[in-house]
ROVO-744650 format. One record per residue (C-alpha): residue in three letters; x, y, z. Coordinates in steps of 0.05 Angstrom, whole numbers, plus 5000, padded with zeros to 4 digits. Each point is the difference from the previous one (the first is absolute). Layout:
N
res, x, y, z
ALA, X, Y, Z
...
***
This chain:
247
res, x, y, z
MET, 5648, 1723, 5833
SER, 4954, 5029, 4946
GLY, 5001, 4985, 4926
THR, 4990, 4930, 4965
VAL, 5045, 4935, 5010
LEU, 5022, 4975, 4932
VAL, 5019, 4925, 5002
LEU, 5043, 4984, 4937
GLY, 4989, 4913, 5008
GLY, 4929, 5000, 5022
ARG, 5011, 4924, 5021
SER, 5058, 5000, 5040
GLU, 4995, 4971, 5065
ILE, 5042, 5052, 5030
GLY, 4971, 5065, 4953
LEU, 4939, 4976, 5031
ALA, 5027, 4998, 5067
VAL, 5020, 5069, 5003
ALA, 4945, 5020, 4971
LYS, 4955, 4973, 5052
ARG, 5048, 5026, 5050
LEU, 4989, 5073, 4970
VAL, 4930, 4991, 5009
SER, 5008, 5003, 5077
GLY, 5030, 5070, 4995
ASP, 4957, 5051, 4969
ALA, 5007, 4972, 4931
ARG, 4934, 4985, 4964
ARG, 5013, 5008, 4926
PHE, 5031, 4938, 4960
VAL, 5020, 4986, 4932
LEU, 5023, 4926, 4983
ALA, 5024, 4985, 4941
ALA, 5025, 4940, 4962
ARG, 5012, 4961, 4942
PRO, 4935, 5005, 4951
GLY, 4952, 4942, 5008
ALA, 5023, 4991, 5071
ASP, 4947, 4982, 5053
LEU, 5005, 5052, 5053
ALA, 4927, 4987, 5043
GLY, 5037, 4967, 5058
GLU, 5050, 5063, 5003
VAL, 4940, 5042, 4999
ALA, 4966, 4964, 5048
ALA, 5048, 5003, 5045
LEU, 5024, 5076, 5003
ARG, 4917, 5016, 5001
GLU, 4996, 4952, 5066
ALA, 5061, 5034, 5029
GLY, 4964, 5068, 4992
ALA, 5020, 5025, 4936
GLU, 4950, 5055, 4973
THR, 5010, 4992, 4931
VAL, 5042, 4942, 4958
ALA, 5010, 5009, 4918
THR, 5041, 4953, 4961
ALA, 5042, 5018, 4940
ASP, 5027, 4955, 4942
PHE, 5074, 5010, 5007
ASP, 5053, 4966, 4951
ALA, 5067, 5013, 5037
ASP, 5039, 4971, 4942
ASP, 4960, 5055, 4954
LEU, 5053, 5062, 5008
ALA, 4974, 5045, 4956
ALA, 4932, 4999, 5041
HIS, 5023, 5013, 5069
GLY, 4999, 5073, 4995
ALA, 4923, 5009, 4969
PHE, 4981, 4943, 5055
LEU, 5024, 5041, 5057
GLU, 4980, 5066, 4976
LYS, 4924, 4962, 4992
VAL, 5002, 4976, 5071
ALA, 5009, 5069, 5025
ALA, 4955, 5034, 4960
ASP, 4948, 4949, 5015
HIS, 5011, 4988, 5075
GLY, 5034, 5068, 5028
PRO, 5065, 5003, 5019
LEU, 5038, 4950, 5020
ASP, 5029, 4994, 5064
VAL, 5035, 4921, 5001
VAL, 5025, 4969, 4941
VAL, 5015, 4927, 5013
LEU, 5049, 4963, 4941
ALA, 4979, 4923, 5024
PHE, 5011, 4972, 4929
GLY, 5055, 4948, 4982
ILE, 5018, 4933, 4983
LEU, 5041, 4947, 5023
GLY, 5019, 4964, 4945
ASP, 5035, 4933, 4987
GLN, 5075, 5012, 5013
GLU, 5015, 4925, 4969
ARG, 4957, 5024, 4940
ALA, 5033, 5067, 4990
GLU, 5073, 4972, 5003
SER, 4989, 4973, 4929
ASP, 4938, 5038, 4975
ALA, 5024, 5073, 4983
ALA, 4926, 5021, 4997
HIS, 4974, 4972, 5068
ALA, 5060, 5041, 5030
ALA, 4988, 5063, 4965
ALA, 4927, 4999, 5015
ILE, 5013, 4991, 5072
VAL, 5049, 5055, 5003
HIS, 4940, 5043, 4963
THR, 4951, 4994, 5050
ASP, 5039, 5001, 5065
TYR, 5047, 5058, 4973
VAL, 4986, 5035, 4931
ALA, 4925, 5003, 5015
GLN, 5015, 5024, 5074
VAL, 5037, 5053, 4978
GLY, 4955, 5026, 4947
VAL, 4941, 5002, 5051
LEU, 5043, 5031, 5051
THR, 5020, 5055, 4953
HIS, 4931, 5012, 4982
ALA, 4971, 5000, 5071
ALA, 5054, 5039, 5027
ASN, 4989, 5061, 4948
LEU, 4922, 4997, 5012
LEU, 5008, 5002, 5069
ARG, 5059, 5054, 5002
ALA, 4947, 5044, 4958
GLN, 4949, 4985, 5058
GLY, 5050, 5025, 5053
HIS, 4990, 4944, 5039
GLY, 4996, 4920, 5003
ARG, 5031, 4942, 5019
LEU, 5030, 4937, 4956
VAL, 5004, 4938, 5032
VAL, 5061, 4947, 4959
PHE, 5015, 4932, 5018
SER, 5065, 4974, 4987
SER, 5030, 4934, 5034
VAL, 5060, 4979, 5033
ALA, 5013, 4962, 4942
GLY, 5027, 5058, 4965
VAL, 5047, 5022, 5063
ARG, 5049, 4955, 4982
VAL, 4973, 4950, 4929
ARG, 5013, 4927, 5012
ARG, 5010, 4954, 4952
ALA, 4944, 4950, 5018
ASN, 4946, 5068, 4973
TYR, 5044, 5045, 4963
VAL, 4959, 5026, 4958
TYR, 4939, 5016, 5038
GLY, 5055, 5027, 5052
SER, 5035, 5042, 4948
ALA, 4931, 5038, 4980
LYS, 4982, 5017, 5079
ALA, 5078, 5020, 5004
GLY, 4987, 5052, 4941
LEU, 4929, 5015, 5038
ASP, 5032, 5013, 5054
GLY, 5056, 5046, 4983
PHE, 4946, 5042, 4951
ALA, 4957, 5005, 5063
SER, 5051, 5026, 5040
GLY, 5021, 5050, 4951
LEU, 4921, 5023, 4988
ALA, 4998, 5007, 5073
ASP, 5060, 5051, 5006
ALA, 4971, 5028, 4935
LEU, 4927, 5009, 5032
HIS, 5036, 5033, 5062
GLY, 4967, 5071, 5013
SER, 4945, 4988, 4953
GLY, 4947, 4978, 5054
VAL, 4996, 4933, 4961
HIS, 5032, 4945, 5042
LEU, 5024, 4928, 4977
LEU, 4997, 4941, 5054
LEU, 5049, 4940, 4976
VAL, 4981, 4936, 5027
ARG, 5050, 4944, 5002
PRO, 4970, 4930, 5022
GLY, 5028, 4936, 5010
PHE, 4969, 4936, 4976
VAL, 4923, 5016, 5001
ILE, 4958, 4932, 5012
GLY, 4945, 5013, 4950
ARG, 4971, 4985, 4932
MET, 5057, 5013, 4959
THR, 5046, 4961, 5038
GLU, 4950, 4942, 5012
GLY, 5028, 4932, 4992
MET, 5077, 5033, 5023
ALA, 5031, 4981, 5065
PRO, 5002, 5059, 5047
ALA, 5069, 5035, 5009
PRO, 5024, 5027, 5066
PHE, 4965, 5059, 5030
SER, 4943, 4996, 4958
SER, 4936, 5036, 5008
THR, 4929, 5005, 4973
PRO, 4967, 5047, 4964
ASP, 4964, 5033, 5055
GLN, 5059, 5003, 5030
VAL, 5031, 5035, 4943
ALA, 4939, 5045, 5010
ASP, 5001, 5018, 5066
ALA, 5078, 5025, 4997
THR, 4982, 5041, 4936
VAL, 4942, 5028, 5029
ALA, 5034, 5020, 5068
ALA, 5064, 5024, 4961
LEU, 4952, 5044, 4945
ARG, 4959, 5035, 5060
ARG, 5075, 5013, 5033
GLY, 5035, 5031, 4939
ARG, 5047, 4954, 4993
GLY, 5045, 4999, 4931
VAL, 5022, 4914, 5014
VAL, 4974, 4947, 5031
TRP, 5022, 4925, 5003
VAL, 4954, 4944, 5021
PRO, 5013, 4971, 5049
GLY, 5045, 5048, 5023
VAL, 5051, 4955, 5022
LEU, 5021, 4987, 4922
ARG, 5033, 5068, 4995
PRO, 5058, 4979, 5050
VAL, 4996, 4925, 4965
PHE, 5010, 5027, 4935
PHE, 5058, 5053, 5019
ALA, 5035, 4935, 5019
MET, 4983, 4962, 4939
ARG, 5028, 5056, 4960
LEU, 5073, 4979, 5029
LEU, 4992, 4921, 4985
PRO, 5054, 4980, 4947
ARG, 4974, 4988, 4930
ALA, 5016, 4928, 4999
ILE, 4956, 4992, 5058
TRP, 4941, 5045, 4976
ARG, 4992, 4970, 4937
ARG, 4975, 4933, 5039
MET, 4948, 5042, 5040
PRO, 4927, 4972, 4988
ARG, 4945, 5046, 4975
***
C-alpha cells in the first residue's frame, strides 16, 4: 500500500478503527477530516501510537456540497496521492421527529445520501485521474429492506447502497476499487442508549471485517456475515409482518 489514507468523518469510531488497522499494513500517512472546530487530538494520538508516520487534520463539512471537489483536490495536492478514501461520516437522526419535521427528515437524507453521492463522485474522478485508489463506503442492513421503525435513515442507506453498487460497476477496469460495507446494528457512540439488535457488532469488529475485505479486493462485505442469509430470508416476509419489525 502506498499513498495517503483519507478518513472523511475523522471522529467516527469505525473510521478511526479502520485507519488504525491500515497502519498495521504499510500505510503511514493519514488525513483525518471532520467538521470545523472538531477536537481530533485523541484520534491523532491514537494513530500515532499505532505507528502512523504522519497524521494531518482537515476541516470538512459534508453538507457543503459545493466545497467537496476543491477539498479533495487540496488534500491530494498537500499530502500526495490518495490510496484509500474512507467515507465514515453520517447521522442517525431521530425517526420520531423526522415523521413530523420535514426539515429534519431532509437533513438526515442530505447527510447520509446526498452528501455521500457528492463526495463519492468527486473522489472517484480524482482516483480515476490518478489511475489507482480505493473507496470504502459504509451502507447498512437498514437499507437492504427499509423498516417502518427507521425508514428515514433506512431510505438514505438504501439509496447510498444502490449508488455505490452502480459506481463500483462504473469503476471496473479503471484501477479504482470500491468496497461496500453492510453492517448491522453497531454498538457505539451513535447508538448509545439504544437496545442492541440481534447480530450486533462493535466498531472494532466492523473495522476488522472491512480491512480484511479491502486487502482481499472484495466488493461487498456484510458484518457480521450471518446477516447476508438472514436478510435474504427477511426479504420474503409478508409486508404485514415486516411493518412491525423493530429497528
